[in-house]
N, C-alpha and C positions, 0 to 999 in steps of 0.2 A: 748318933752324931758322926761318929767316925765312919760308919757305913755310908751315911749320906755324903760325906766329903769324898770318900773313895769312889762312890758312884758318880758324883759330879766330876771328879778328876778323870775318870774313865771315859765319861761322855764327852768331856772336852777333848781328850786325846783322839777319840773316834772322829769328832768334827774336824779336828786339825788334820788328821790323816786323810779324810775325805777331800778336804780342800787341797791338800798337797797332791793327791792323786789326780784331782781334776786339773790342777795347774799343769802338772807334768803331761797329762793327756792333751791339753790345749797346746802346750809348748811343743810336743812332739809333732802334732798335726801342723802347727804353724811353720815348722822348719822342713816339712816334707817338700822335696823338690820335684821338678818336672824336667824331662828330657825329650826334646823333639828329634826323632830318629827317622832318617830317610833309609829305606830298605829295599834292595832289589827284589823284584817279584818272586824269584825262585826261592829266596831265603825267608819269605814272609812267615810261613808256618813255624819255622825254626826260631825266628826272632820273637814270635809271640810266646813261645815256650821259655826262651831265655828271659824275656821281659817279665813274664809272670813270676819266675823264680826270683828275679831281682826285686820285684815289688813286694813279694811276700817276705823277703829277707830284710828289706830296708824301709818299707812304707812309702817309698817314693813312687812317682808315676811316670810310665814311659808311653809316649804318644808315637805310634808308628804310622808312616805314610809310605805306601808301596808304589812302585812303578818300574819301568825299565831303567837300567843303569844310565842310559843316555838321557832319558827324560829327567831323572833326578839330578844328574850332573848339570844339565842346563838350568834347572831351578836353583841350584845352589849358586851357580855363577850369576844368576839374576837376582840374588838376594833373599832367597827363601830362608825362613828362620829355623834352619836345622842345626842341631848341636853335634849330631854324630851321623855317620854315613856308612851303611853296609853296602858296598858296591859288589857287583858280580864279576868285576875284573880288577886288574891293577893299573890299567891304562888311564882310567878316569881319575883315580885317586892320585896318580903321579902328576897328572896335569894340574889338578887342584892344588897339590903341594907346591908345584913349581910357580904357580901364580898367586901364592899366598893365602889360599883359602883353608889350609890345614895347619893346625897347631904344630909347633916344632917337635919332631920326633914322635908324632902321634899317628903314624900310619903303619899298618901291619896286616899280614896275611892271616885270616882266621879260618879258611877252609879251602879245599880243592873240590870244585864241583864235578859231578858226573852227569852224563847225558844218556837218555833212554829213548828208544823208538817205541811208541805206545799206540795201542788200539783199544777201544772200549769193547771190542769183539773178543770173546774168549778163544784161545788157541789160533788166533789169526796171525799173530807175530811169532815167528820161530826164534830159536835161541841164537841165531847168527844173522838175523835181519835179511834173510834171503827174499822175504816178501818184496823188498825194494827192487830186486832184480826182475821180478815177474812183471811189475808195472800194473798189477791187478788191483788198481785203486784209482779213483778219480782225482783226489787231491791229497797233498801232503802238507800238513801244517808245520810251520816253524816260526820262531820269534823273529822280529825284524833284525836282520844282521847288521843294520846301520846303527842301531841303538842298544841291542841286546847281545851280550857275549854268547848266550846259548844259541842264538840265531846264527852267529858267525861260526860256532862250532858245528852246527848242522851242515852249513855249506862245506866246511872242511871235510866232514865225514863223507858227504856225497862225492866230493872231489877225489878223495883217496880211494873210494870204492869204484871210481870211474863211472859214476852214474849222474853227475850233475847235468850234463848236456841232455841226457835222456829224460830227466825228471823235472828240469827247470820250469817247464810249462805247467806242471801240476802244483807248484808251490803256492801256498796260501799264507800270508804273513799276519801274525798277531803283533799288536803293539809291544807286548812283553811275552815272556815265556809263560806267564800265568794265563794270558789270553789264548796262546797256542794250545795250552793244556785244555782250556775250556772248550775250544773248537772240537777237540777229540772226545773229551769226556761227555759232551752233549750229543755226540754222534753227528754233528754238523759236518765233520770231516772224519774219514775212516782211520786215518793214520797221521802221526806227527811226531816230531822230535820235541821232547820235553826235558825238564830237569828230573834226574833220578830222585832227588829229594821230594818232589811232588808226589811221586808214587809211594815212597816210604811214608810220607805224611798220611796218605789215605789208609795205609795198613790193611787190615782185614776187610775194610769196606771197599777196597779197590776192585772194580769190575773190568775184566778184559785181559789183555796179555801184553807183555813188553820184552824188549831186548835191551839189557844194560850194555851200551856200546863199549867196545874195547877202547880204553883211553889212548891207545897208540894211534887211533884214527883222528884225533884232534889235539890241538895244542892244549896244554894244561890250563884249566880255568882257575886261575889263582884269584880267589875272591878276597879283596882287601877291605879293611874297615879303616876309618879315619875319624879322629876328634877334629871337628871343624873349628875355625877361629871363634865363632860365636859361642861354642861350647867350652872354650878355654877358660872362661870366667865363671862357668857353671860347675860348681863342685860336684853336683849330682851326676853331671855328664861324665866327669872324670872318674867318679866311682863306678859308673856303668861300663865305662871303657875297661877298667881293671877287672870287673866282673866277667866280661866277655872272654877274658884271657884265663879265667879260673878253670880248675878241673871240673867243676860242676857244669859250666857252660860248655866246655869241650865234650863232655859226655853227651849232652843234648845234641850238639852239632853232629856227632858221630852216629847217633841213633837215626838221624834223618838221611843217611846214606852218604854223607860227605867224608872225604879223607882229610885227616888233620895234617897240617903242614909240619 
């Protein structure tokens, strides 16, 4: 009798524990949050890694939407439902803050971007970018300088090298630095200015040759992030912002070839 009572009690405990774990599991799932993140094309690969680390740590979901900084800026101003913005410059985030689109005190530099001259042809680009002076190529791909900071940097580089007038007719513009990279990687264009981070992301799978441009040839690309007004009431968005400032996130950013501020 005692054994039967003990068995029954144990069985009851097991059932209660199962119910408790089920409730906790449902509860945890129910409170999992979402963050809509606008991310500059050059930072997409890095943002995916950061987002994945955050999701694994918290159970929350990050939804990334990539484009040129100028395109994303226009979308935000026109009411796009983003909570957080990884810009490729500080100009757009400053304007958004001035016009009330950024939460108070929620704008910060997360990385300094690097530029590279890239070709999918091995040994085609030398260590000083002298290939540019030869003019031995039909087209030179860059991101649209009107909307993409990396495109503006490319123009600055050509200006400082005294080559803009010589090469301006060869320029082919991508909507973003991601598209400029695709032009070159697909060999549609033999040469182009891209984000150094794109080459680092490819790692050992990278085919071709490149020159990491000396930063003295272009203005520092101060990439800023901002918690937007819509995200101000989203607790998960605020958690994500803090995570992007963590040592774990900074380590990821550095591995993609960025300099930390």
